[in-house]
N, C-alpha and C positions, 0 to 999 in steps of 0.2 A: 685555522678557523675560517678564513675567507673562502677556502675551497668548499667547506660545508655549506656556507651561506649561498655560494653560487649554485651548488647542487640543489639545495632546497628551493631557491628562487626559480631555477629551471623546471623543477618538478611542479611547482605551483603554477607556472605559466602553462605547462602541458595540461594540468588538471583544469584550469580555467578555459583553455581552448576546447577541451573535450566537453566540458559542461555547456559551452556555447553551442557546440555542434548538436548535442543531445537536445537542448532546448529548442533549437531551430527545427530539428526534425520532429519534435513533438507538437509544435504549434498547429500544423495542419490536422493532426490527429485529434487534438483537443477541439479545434473548430468544428470538425466533422461530427464529433461526438456531441457537441452542444446543439447541433441541428437535429439530431435524432430524437425521436420521441421516446420517452421512457415506457417500457412495456408494463402493462398492468400486472400486478401479482396474481398468480393463480391461487385459488383456495387450496389449502393443504389437504392431502388425503388423510384417511384415518391412520395409516401407517406413519406418515410424516408427523402427524400430531402426537402420536404415541412416542415416537423417537425423540421429538423435541422435549416432551415432558420428562422422559427418562433421562435425557442429557442434563436437564436442569437439576433433577434429583441427584444424579451422580456428582455433578459439580458441587452441590450443596453438601453432600457427604464428604467429598474430598477436601473442601476448604470452607468449613462452617463460619470461620471468622471473617471471610471476605464477602458474605452476603449483605444485601442492602440493609 
């Protein structure tokens, strides 16, 4: 049993180390993203509007119990 505990502890330390590295690498990306302005949404074309309506209808048919 102590062998399993050592192995799990070692694995946990590796995972924590990896998480710290990922978080450290992501901080500059998040800061840069926060400085960028959000692009305004473009109006949908007729085709996009039709596609969106069709998707909603298809979803409603597929799962009527899940609708609002």
